C-alpha positions in Angstrom: 3.1 -20.3 5.4 2.5 -21.7 1.9 -0.3 -22.1 -0.4 -1.3 -25.5 0.9 -1.9 -24.0 4.3 -5.5 -24.8 5.6 -6.2 -21.1 6.2 -6.4 -20.7 2.4 -8.9 -23.5 1.9 -10.9 -23.7 5.2 -13.1 -20.9 6.4 -12.9 -21.9 10.1 -9.0 -22.1 9.9 -9.0 -18.7 8.2 -11.2 -17.1 10.8 -9.1 -18.5 13.7 -5.9 -17.3 12.1 -7.3 -13.8 11.6 -8.4 -13.7 15.2 -4.9 -14.6 16.3 -3.3 -11.9 14.2 -5.8 -9.2 15.0 -6.4 -10.1 18.6 -3.1 -11.3 20.1 -4.4 -10.2 23.6 -8.0 -11.5 23.3 -11.1 -10.3 21.4 -11.3 -6.5 21.0 -14.7 -5.0 20.8 -15.0 -2.8 17.7 -17.9 -0.8 19.3 -16.3 0.3 22.7 -12.6 -0.9 22.3 -12.6 -3.1 25.5 -10.0 -5.9 25.2 -10.6 -9.6 26.2 -14.0 -9.0 27.9 -16.2 -10.8 25.4 -18.0 -14.1 25.5 -18.2 -16.4 22.6 -21.8 -16.7 21.5 -22.6 -20.4 20.7 -25.7 -22.1 19.5 -27.2 -22.8 16.0 -28.8 -19.4 15.7 -25.6 -17.4 16.4 -23.2 -16.3 13.6 -20.1 -18.3 13.3 -17.2 -16.6 15.2 -19.6 -14.3 17.1 -18.7 -12.7 20.4 -20.7 -10.5 22.8 -18.9 -7.7 24.6 -19.5 -7.9 28.4 -19.0 -4.1 28.7 -21.4 -2.7 26.0 -23.4 -5.9 25.3 -22.8 -5.5 21.5 -22.1 -8.5 19.4 -19.3 -8.7 16.8 -17.0 -10.9 14.8 -13.4 -10.5 13.8 -14.4 -8.9 10.5 -16.7 -6.1 11.9 -15.2 -2.7 11.2 -12.7 -4.0 8.6 -12.5 -4.1 4.9 -13.8 -7.7 5.1 -17.1 -6.7 6.8 -20.3 -7.9 5.1 -18.4 -9.5 2.2 -19.9 -12.6 0.6 -16.5 -13.7 -0.3 -15.3 -16.6 2.0 -12.8 -15.5 4.5 -10.2 -18.1 3.3 -10.3 -16.4 -0.2 -9.6 -13.0 1.4 -6.6 -14.4 3.2 -5.3 -16.1 0.0 -5.7 -12.8 -1.9 -3.8 -11.0 1.0 -1.0 -13.5 0.8 -0.7 -13.3 -3.0 -0.6 -9.5 -3.0 1.8 -9.3 -0.1 4.3 -11.9 -1.6 4.3 -10.6 -5.3 7.1 -8.1 -5.6 5.7 -6.5 -8.6 2.0 -6.9 -7.7 -0.6 -9.3 -9.1 -3.4 -8.4 -11.4 -7.0 -8.6 -10.6 -7.5 -11.0 -13.4 -4.9 -13.4 -11.8 -6.5 -12.9 -8.4 -9.9 -13.8 -9.9 -8.5 -17.0 -11.5 -6.7 -18.0 -8.3 -9.8 -17.4 -6.1 -12.4 -18.5 -8.6 -14.3 -15.3 -8.5 -15.3 -12.8 -11.2 -12.9 -10.1 -12.3 -15.4 -7.5 -10.8 -15.1 -9.2 -7.4 -11.4 -9.6 -7.7 -10.9 -5.9 -8.6 -12.8 -4.8 -5.5 -10.9 -7.3 -3.3 -7.6 -5.9 -4.5 -8.6 -2.2 -3.9 -9.9 -3.1 -0.4 -6.5 -4.8 0.4 -4.6 -1.8 -1.0 -6.6 0.4 1.4 -5.5 -1.9 4.2 -1.9 -1.5 3.2 -2.1 2.3 3.6 -0.9 2.8 7.1 1.2 6.0 7.1 3.3 6.8 10.1 2.8 10.3 11.5 6.5 10.6 12.3 8.8 12.0 9.5 11.4 9.7 8.0 15.1 10.4 8.3 16.8 12.3 11.2 20.2 13.1 12.4 22.9 11.2 10.6 20.4 9.6 8.2 20.1 10.0 4.5 16.8 10.5 2.6 16.5 10.4 -1.2 13.8 12.3 -3.1 12.9 11.9 -6.8 10.0 12.2 -9.1 8.7 10.1 -12.0 5.7 9.7 -14.3 3.5 6.6 -14.4 0.2 5.5 -15.7 0.9 2.9 -18.3 1.6 3.0 -22.0 -0.9 5.1 -24.1 -1.6 2.1 -26.4 -2.9 0.1 -23.4 -5.6 2.6 -22.5 -9.1 2.4 -23.7 -9.6 4.6 -26.8 -11.9 6.8 -24.9 -9.2 7.5 -22.3 -6.4 8.2 -24.6 -5.1 11.8 -24.4 -2.6 11.7 -27.3 -5.1 13.4 -29.6 -5.3 16.3 -27.1 -1.6 16.6 -26.9 1.0 14.7 -24.7 1.0 11.2 -23.1 -1.4 10.8 -20.3 0.8 10.0 -17.3 0.6 11.1 -13.6 3.4 12.6 -11.6 4.7 10.7 -8.5 7.2 11.8 -6.0 8.8 9.3 -3.7 10.9 9.7 -0.6 13.2 6.9 0.5 15.2 6.6 3.7 18.3 4.6 3.1 17.8 1.3 5.0 14.3 2.5 6.0 10.9 3.1 4.5 9.6 4.6 1.4 6.7 7.1 1.0 5.1 7.8 -2.4 2.7 10.5 -3.3 0.6 11.3 -6.4 1.0 15.0 -7.1 -0.8 17.3 -9.5 2.4 18.7 -10.9 6.1 18.8 -10.3 6.9 22.2 -8.8 9.0 23.6 -6.0 5.8 24.3 -4.1 4.3 20.9 -4.5 7.4 18.9 -3.9 8.4 21.2 -1.1 5.1 20.6 0.8 5.6 16.8 0.5 9.2 16.8 1.6 8.9 19.3 4.5 5.9 17.3 5.8 7.5 13.9 5.6 11.2 14.3 6.1 13.1 15.3 9.3 14.9 18.6 8.7 18.1 17.1 10.4 18.4 14.7 7.5 20.9 14.5 4.6 18.6 15.1 1.7 19.8 13.6 -1.7 18.3 14.4 -5.2 19.2 14.5 -8.8 20.2 17.6 -10.8 16.6 19.0 -11.0 16.6 22.8 -10.3 13.7 22.3 -8.0 15.6 20.7 -5.1 18.5 23.1 -4.1 16.0 25.6 -2.7 14.2 22.9 -0.8 17.6 21.4 0.4 18.6 24.6 2.1 16.3 23.8 5.0 18.0 20.5 5.7 21.1 19.7 7.7 22.8 18.7 4.5 21.9 18.6 0.8 23.6 16.8 -2.1 22.6 16.5 -5.7 24.2 14.5 -8.5 24.1 15.5 -12.2 22.7 12.6 -14.2 22.8 14.8 -17.3 26.6 14.9 -17.0 26.9 11.2 -16.3 27.3 11.6 -12.6 25.4 9.0 -10.5 27.5 8.7 -7.4 29.7 11.2 -5.5 31.0 9.9 -2.2 27.7 9.3 -0.3 25.6 11.5 -2.6 23.3 9.6 -4.9 19.6 8.8 -5.6 20.2 5.2 -6.6 17.9 3.8 -3.8 14.8 5.8 -4.9 15.6 4.9 -8.6 15.6 1.2 -7.6 12.3 1.7 -6.0 10.9 3.3 -9.3 12.3 0.4 -11.3 10.1 -2.1 -9.4 7.1 0.3 -9.5 7.3 0.7 -13.3 7.8 -3.0 -13.9 4.6 -3.5 -11.9 2.6 -0.8 -13.7 3.8 -1.9 -17.1 4.2 -5.6 -16.7 1.4 -6.5 -14.3 -1.3 -3.8 -14.4 -0.6 -2.4 -17.9 -2.5 0.8 -16.9 -3.2 2.5 -13.6 -6.0 5.2 -13.6 -5.5 8.5 -12.0 -8.3 7.9 -9.6 -6.7 4.8 -8.0 -3.0 5.6 -8.4 -2.6 6.5 -4.7 -3.8 3.0 -3.7 -1.3 1.3 -6.1 1.5 3.5 -4.5 0.3 2.4 -1.1 0.7 -1.2 -2.2 4.3 -0.8 -3.5 5.2 1.3 -0.4 3.8 -1.5 1.8 5.9 -4.2 0.3 9.1 -2.1 0.3 8.6 -1.1 3.9 8.1 -4.8 4.9 10.8 -6.2 2.7 13.1 -9.2 3.2 16.1 -6.9 3.7 14.4 -5.7 6.9 13.8 -9.2 8.2 10.2 -9.5 7.0 9.3 -12.7 5.2 6.1 -13.4 3.1 4.2 -14.7 6.1 5.1 -11.8 8.3 4.2 -9.4 5.5 0.8 -11.0 5.0 0.1 -10.9 8.7 1.0 -7.2 8.8 -1.5 -6.5 6.0 -4.2 -8.3 8.1 -3.4 -6.0 11.0 -4.2 -3.1 8.8 -7.7 -4.0 7.8 -9.4 -2.4 10.8 -11.3 0.9 10.6 -11.1 1.0 6.7 -14.4 -0.4 5.6 -15.1 0.4 1.9 -18.4 0.1 0.1 -18.5 -0.9 -3.5 -19.4 2.6 -4.5 -16.5 4.4 -2.8 -13.7 2.7 -4.8 -15.5 3.2 -8.1 -16.2 6.9 -7.7 -14.5 8.7 -10.5 -12.8 5.6 -11.7 -12.6 4.0 -15.1 -9.5 1.8 -14.8 
């Protein structure tokens, strides 16, 4: 797939591609869930791409019940935005999406947040396991203070306004990132115990928070960065540090500032690309299609993404 593909310029080609990706076994009714028991509704009065379910008699299209539903943005532009966000390692700004799609910044901003919502597909199963290593670390993100609107700067109230993020990375596997209120043993312990298999080898840096948490795992190792120690045999946190490097380059270089209200969506975006990376055999086309598979059941109104948001 490349940018000259018809799905990015032709609405019909885009709809047919989305149907192939979302309905590999035939149309799926979003009302009753029946698979491949729908009839295509033709005629001039019918909506383009409309089907009628033979089981519940309801009509639907491939966008019903998804983040694309009722959008006035042409479907080919949605697919182009999906591809650009999926294939850009450090993310792509709403301003750039707006220029590429020929839409306003306001529309592009909303498109990006809808797609980030589609990227959020957490697995209920914990990462790690017997014989596997998981790295845990925390960092602070939010953009440079000088890039914030003057009404949102906190320097005059003491301290730089950044938000705490904890990330768990299974070596050779997936990453999970969380926006946390504060970095304490209780907060980090809750995240780690919920998301990491206790049979794992837990790795961390020299923070005093982790040893107590590590006692509940099959094995725990920590390296002392303050003493210049970064690797000791198989003990290190270099994988999660590499994840943070990409995350921060995206925040500082692409987005410049990420608001507290939407930080969890940006983390979902970076997790998604990491968990569907080239090293795992996933190319740009496969990653974009995986994003399209995640659009169902997550319809957002314009009001929802904006609530409590300023950035």
